[in-house]
Structure formats: structure tokens, C-alpha cells
N, C-alpha and C positions, 0 to 999 in steps of 0.2 A: 504493500500500500504506500502511496505517496501522500504525505501530510504537508500542507502548507500552513505557516503561521503568519498572519498579517499582524504587524507589530512585532516582527522577529527580533528587533533590538531591545525588547522589553526585559526588565530585570528578572522576571520569573521563568523565562524560557528555559534556562538550565534545569529547572525542576522537571519539565516535560521530558527533556533529553535523558536525564538521569533515570526517570521512571521507565523509559523505553529500553533500558539496557539489561534489565534482569527482572525476575519475578513474573507476574501474570501478563505483563505487556511486552516482554521480550519477543522480538521477531515480528511484532505487529506492523512495524513501519520499516520499509526498506530504504526510503529516502525522505529526509526532512529538508524542506525548503523554507528558508527564512526570508521574509519580505519586509522591508522598511524603507521609508523615504530618507532616513538618516544613516548614511553610510558609516559614520563614525560609531554609532551605537551598534550597528551590525558587526563591525570589526571587533568591538569589545566582547560581544556575546559569542562570536565565533571563536575568539581566543579562549573564553571560558570552556566552551564545549570541547575544543581541542585538548585543553589541559585535563578536563575530566576523562576524556577517552584515553589519555595517556597514563591514567592512574593504574597502579598494579591491581590485579584481581581477575583479569581475564574476562571482564564483561564485554558483551558484543553490542556495539552501538550502530545505529543507522548512519548511512552516508549523509553528509550535510552540504547544502548549497545555499549561498546567500545571493540576494539580488535586490536592486532598487526598482525593478521593472515589474509592475503588477501583471501585465499580460503574460510575461515570461513565467512568473510565479504560479499563475493559475493554470496554464496549459498542461493538461494531463494529470491534474490533481484529483485525488479521490476524496479527500477530506480537508476542510479548512477550519483552522482555529483562528479566531479574531480577538485580539486584545490590544486595540489601538487607544491612544490618548492624544486627541487633537490639542495642540498647544503644549504638549509635554508636561513635565512636572512644574514648570513655571505657570502653565495654565491652571494646574491644580491649586497652586498657592493663591492665585487670583480668585478662583471659585470659593475658596474658604475665607480668605481675608476680607473680600468685599462684603460678604454676609456678616462676618464677625464685627467689622467696624460699624455696622448698622445695628448691632445688638442682637443679631439673629444667629442661630446655630451655623457655624462654619465647618461643614463636613462635606467631603467630596461627592457622596452619593445620596445623602439624606437632606431633604429640605432645599433651600435656595441653591446651594452649591451643586446638588444633584441635577436640578433643573438646568442650570447653566451648562453643566457637563453634557447633558443629554442634547441640548440644542446644538452643540457643536459635533457630538458623536453621530447623531442620526443621519445627517446628510452624507457623511463620509462612509458610513456603513451601508447606506442605500446604494452608493456608487459601487462599493465592493460587491453587493448582492447582484447589481445589474451586470457587472463584469463576469460574475460567476455564471449567470444565466447564459451568457454568450460563450464562455470558454470552457466551463466544466459543469454543464447543466445537471449532471447526475450527482454532483458532490453535495455532501452535507455541510452546513455551516454551524459550528459549535461556537456560540458567542460568549466571550468573556468581557467584551467591551461594556463598561459601566455607563450609566446605571443599567444593569443587565436586563431587567424586566422591561423597562421602557424601550430600550433599543430592540429587544427581541420582538416586542409588539409592533414596532414600526417596520420590521423586516417581514412579518408574516404575509402581507399582501404580495410581496415580491417572490418569496421562496416557499410559501405555504408550509407543509409539514417537514420540509427539509432544513428547518432552522430550529435550534433549541438554545435556551439560555443556561449558562453554567455558573454556579456559585457554590462555594463549599461551606458557607456559614450555617445553613440549615442542617446539612449532613453532619457537620462538626458538633452541633448541638445534640443531635441524636446519639452520636458516639459518646459524648461526655455524659449525657444523662443515662445511657445504657450502662456505662462503666460504673457510675455511682450507684445504680440500682442492682448491680451484680448480674447483668444480663449480657450474654455473649452474642455478637452479631455473626450470622453465618456468612460464608464466602459469597461475595457478589451482592450482598444486601447493603445498600447505602455506602458501599465501597470503603476500603480501608480496613484496618484491623486494630484490635485493642491489645496492647502489649503489656506484659508485666502482671502483677497480682491485681485481680478485681477487688474493689473495696467491698467490705461487708459480706453478707451471705450470698452465695451463688444462687440466683433465682432460676437459671436455665437459659434457653436460647430465645432470642428475639423472634417473635412470630409475626408481628405487624406493627406499623407505625401510623398514627394519625397526626397529620401536619397540614395546615392550610395557611395561605397568606400570599403576599406579593414579595418580590425580591427585597430583602432587608426589612421585611415587615410581616413576620409570620410567627405561629405558635405551635408548639408540640403539645397536643392535647391527649394523646393516647400512646402507651408503650406496652404492647402485649407480649406476654411470655407465659407459656403453659396454659393458654386459653383464658388468661385474665389480664386485666390492666394493672401494671405495677406502678404506674405513675403516681396515683394518690399516695402510696406508701412513701415514695421518694419525696414528694412534696411535704409530707409530714415529718420527715427525718432531717432535722436541722444540721446534724453532723455530716450527713451525706451531701446535703446541699452546699455546705461549706467546702467540699472537696473539689468543686469544679467552677469554672468561670461564671456561668449564668446564675448558678445558685448563690454565689457570693454577690454578684452584681445586683440582683433584685431583692435578695433577702427572703428568709422563710415566712415572715408575716405577710409580705406583699404577695408572694407566690401562693400561699394558702388561700388568700382571698380571691386570687385570679383563677386558681384551679388548673393551671397549665404552665408550661415553660416558654417564655418569650425568646425569640431570636435576640441576640445581643444588641442589634441595632435599635431595638425598641427602647433601650435606655435613653435614647435621644428624645423619645416621645414621652416616656413616663417620668423622666427627671430632667426636663429641658433646662431649667434655670441652673441646676448644678453643673450640667454638661457645658453650657456656655461659659459659666464662671471658671470652670477648670481649664478650658481651652485658653481663655483669656489670661488666666494666671500663669499658664505655662510660658507665656511670652513668645512662643514659637509654635505655629500650627504644625500638624502632622505633615502637611504638604511642604511647608518650608523646610522641615527637617529632612524629608526625603529628597527634596530638590538639592539641598546642600550636600547630602551624602552622595547622590548620583553625579553631581557636577564634578566632585573630586574623584569619585571612584572609577567612572567609565574610562577616562584617559589612562589611568593606572592599569586597568584590566587589559586594555589593548596592547600595552607594552610589557605585561607581566610574564609572558611566556608560560613555562610550566607551573608558575605560582598563581596563575589567573583564577583557577578554580578555588584554591584556598582563600584568596582575597574575597572572592564573591561569596563563598559560604559563610565567612565571618560577618560580612555585611548583611547577608540574608538573616542570619540568626539574630543579629542586633535589631533588625527591622521587625521581625516577627515578635520578639519579646516586648517591643514598645507599642504594639498594636492596641488600640482603644485605651491608651494610658490615662486619658482624662476620667475614665470610669473607675480607676483603682487608686488606693492610697499612695501617697508619694513614695517612690522608690520600689514599689511592688512590680515585679516583672512576671510575664506569663511563664508557667512551668510546662513540663512535658504533658501533663494531663490537659492543660488548656490548649495545647497545640495538637491534641489528638483529633483524628477525623479523616486523615488521608490526604487532605490538600486538594485544591481545585484542579490541579493537573491530573490527579488520580480519578476524580469524578469524570473529567472529560475523556480520559483514556478508557475508563470503564464503559462510557457511552459508545465510544468508537469501536471497542472490542465487541460489544453486544450487537451493534448495528451491522458489523462485518461478519457475523456468524460465530463469534467466540463464546456464545452462551448467553442466556438471559441475565438481565440485571434489574435490580430495583433501586432507584435513585431519586432523590428529590431534585427536580429540575423546573426550569421556567418554560412553560409550554402553553398551548391553547387550552382554555377552560372547557372545551367541548369534549365530552366522552364519546368516542367513536361508536357507531352503530345505534345511536339513540334515535335516529329517524328525524323527521321534520321538526318535532319538538325537542331539540337537542337538550340533553341533560348536562348541566355544568358540573365539573368536578368539585367546585366550591359553590354550593347553593347561595344565591343572593348576589352573585357577581355575573356580569355579562358573559354568555357562553363564548363570544368571539374575542374576549380579552385574554391576556397572558397572566397566568397565576403560577405560584410556586408550590408544587405538591409532589407527593410520591408518584413515580411513574414506572411502568414496566417497559423495558427496552429490549427489543428483539430485532432480527433482520427486517421485519415488516415495518418497523418504525417505533414511535414513542407514544405510549397510551397513558394518559393521566388516570389515576385511580380515584373513584368518587370518595369524597370526604364528608364528614358531618357538617351540618349547617353551623357556621360560626355563631358564638354568643353575640347578642346585640351590640355590646361595646366594640368587640373586635370587628364585626361586620361593618359597623358604621365608620370606623377608622379606615378599613380597607376600601370601602366605597368612595370615601372622600379622596384618598390618595389615588385611587384608580381614575377618578374624575380629573385629577391633576395630570396624571400620566397621559391621558387621552388628549388633553389640551396641549401638552408638550409635543406629542406626535403630530397634532394638527398644525402647530407652529413650525415644526422642523421637517415635516414630511414632504412627499414629492409634489403635492398639488400646490401650485403657486396661487397667491391670492392676497387681497388687501387685508385679510383678517389675521395674517400670521402674527404680527406684533401684538395685536389685541389678544390673541389666544395665549401667547407667552405671558403677557401681563396678567391675564386671568389665572394662569397656572400658578404664578407666584402668589397672587392674592388668595387663591383658594387653598393653598397648602396649609395644613394645620400648624406648621412651625413658623409660618409667616402671618397668615390670617389678617392681612391689612392691605387695602388698596394703596394707601399712602406709602407704606414700606415697599410694596410691590413695584411701584413706579421708581423709587430710589434704587432698588436692587437692579431692575432692568437697565436703568440708565448707567449704573456702575459697570455692569457686564458689557453693555454696548461700547463703553469707552475702553474697556480692557480687551475686547474681542471685536475688532472692526468687521469681521466676517459676518457678524449677526446682522448688520445693516444690509449686506448683500442678500442675506437670507430673506429678510422682510420684502426685498424688492423682487424675490423670485429667483435669485441666483443661488449659487452654492459652490462648494469645492469641486475641483476636477481630479483630485487624487486622494487616496487614502493615506493617512499619515499616522505615525505612532506618537 
């Protein structure tokens, strides 16, 4: 199989390459093509991959080719992974800082920053999808580009069932909760494995998962083992909750009242004021920290030779440990338990393996809310949300495609929040989508105003004006223009 990565100069690409060298994904890919508009970043990542392939151990790696030509990258491709970041890490810093300076949450995928990111990502991803239709029409697109849910929804009209959104936060939550409950995950279910001693009493094997939501906005509401739901026991066990990230993040009293486990990104909704204050007090946003790290790191990687992989791995570890730092006490770092869950690269490769005939998989993915075979009155996987929208739910993956599994109807507070954020996502797609029109800017303005973390027409106007000043391409978007190349 030939795999192409759009955004091939991205920091996480070596994770994919490493996963392809051994274990369940070894031999799955014969050629890896890295595409990026930034030749310097490509050279740095290529150096890391060459250094990794040169490590002792006898692992077998796929051949690697790099290119700055999108047509060349797509021709003959069987599978496309897309993880682009228009504007680079400097764009991320603007997404976060403009919101924060107005007193609004400054986070790259959630709230105002996520809307700005999506407005820039969607046009470039639509161009990639159009090129795929021309040059590799049978290929699947596995989308990592954030905000993953909104971007995937914008791509559905172009690629139909051949596109799926990838994120590891929901699967990671399931892994951490299962470990805390003493439940073992079978091979191929929600991908990854639990290593080391299980905490507490061994309950048995995981039989089923109930999870519903949108990307970075979801809840684990059922954890079945041995024919019963073990989640209520976990939620009542303060010591077990203290043993993993989401349990500590939300606390036993709050979780007992909620009756389910929220995705970690719901911290920004449930404790917004504390999140904003913590980011402000840090003096440097996450984006600013990563921008500084990568600006210094990439030139060193390109020139490091055999040491490139070691340098990259040290930077990766530091970056992972500092994730969601604003939600933790000063000085607390993520530990091995917090990092469990397989990683987004393993989720994507598990999807690719199942689609290519390597066995069924059950994974939490971003896909259409329509359950196939439901007839004219299509049944949504998440009741209460539009059947043609993108949701994040457990899915069965086989060579025949991706099938979302029906979930329970969300509780009224969860459903109300999902509906409101889905309204925002659809306004963003309207503003950045393929249909030109005078309403694009108005749709973007309405998206900012409607988002629950903004909730103000006055603030929406200031936010949009700030992002228009930082990203002149938005003006071209309102006039019906758009980018002509996909960039990382």
C-alpha cells in the first residue's frame, strides 16, 4: 500500500513511521510519501525518519519519498492522511492570543481559536479533496486536520463515505477509564493496549462502550464488562478516579452528579473562568511554547544526522507531558497512565488496516451520524442531532467501510450543548465552504457569537476583526476566493 501524508513536515509524522515498523502495522505500507509546501520542514522530518530507520533492532521500515508537489504526491496513492496547519505554529499563536487578549478562552480547537483555525483549514482541505477526486478517486482520506469534526463535515459532500475524522482523545479516555476500572481491552477494540498492572480488582474484558459527542466534546456514559456496566462503580470510587487524568481533572463530586466521564476538552466548558485565568497566568500560551520549540528544533533536526531521532523524541516527550497544563496544579506533568491510549497514529493505522482487509476494528471516530440501512427515515447514531452531521462515536471498521454504532439519547444538558456547538460548526462550514456568496462573513460572525464560550455579538465582531487582521486570506474568502495549495 502507498500512504501519502499531507502535512508531511508535521512534528508527529515520526510516530506514524515508527508504528509502521513493527507490531500489528508492520508491512502494511510499502511506500510512505510525505507532502508539504515547506521544504525545510520536510528535510527535518526526513532526517528524523532516516535516523530512526538506522537504529539497531532490525525493524523493517517502508520506503520514504518527500515532495512539495501535490499532484506528484497523490498519483497512485491508496490512502491519504491529512494533518495540515495553515499558517503554521505562528498561526496557532494568533488563534489563541487574539481570543485571550479579549478575555475569551484561547485554545486552538475549542471556542474562538477553533473557529479561526477551521476557517483557514476548510478551504485548503477542500482543495486536497478535489485533487484526490481527480488523481486517486478510490483513496480514503483519514483527516487529522483540526478542528477534526468541522473539517470532516465540510469534506463529506466532496468525498462522501471515503473520509473519516481521526482523534485519539476519546479513545484515550476509554483506555484510562478501563484501566482504572480493572477492565482489559481486547485486541482491535479502540486500539492500543494497557501495559503494566491494572489498578484495583480485575473486572474482566471490555464488552462494549457507550460514547457520544462531537470532536473534543463528548462523554463516556457506559463501560460494559461481563454483561454489566462498571462505570457507576468507577464513578463512585474516589481513589480510582484519582488515578487517571479525567478523574482528577473533574473530581469525584462533579462526576457523581454528571453520571458519566467527560472528554478532557470539556474542562474548557465546565470550568471556563479557571481555564482562562490559568492560561493567562502562564504568560505563554501552548501555541507560543510550541512555536518557540519548533522554531529552534527543526533546523537542528535537519542537521543532526544520526542524532535526529533522539532530539525529536526528547522534544516529543516534553511536549506530551505539558499537554493541557492549564488544567493541572503547577509543576504537575502527565505520567504514563495519562499518556495511555495508543496515540492518534495508532487509531489511524488501525482504521487503515481494517479498511484494507486486516481484520475488523472498533474505534471511536468522526463520521456521518447516519446509521446505514435505516431507509428513508435515517436513524442517527446520536439521537437528537442531524443525521447528515458529523459526530464522534464508536464505529465498526471493515473493508466495506465505516459504520457508526447507535448510541443512547444524550441527557438534556449534554444534548443541548452538542446542538449549540453543532449549530456553530455548520455556520463555520457555510462561511468557509465551497459555495461563494455574500453571506460568508455574516455566517462567520454568527458562528463566533453563537459559540457558548463567546456568547456575545459584540465580542464576536472584535474577534473576527482581530482574525481578519492576522489572516488576510479571510478577506479573500469572504469575496469568494481561496487558497490554491494545501499547506502545513
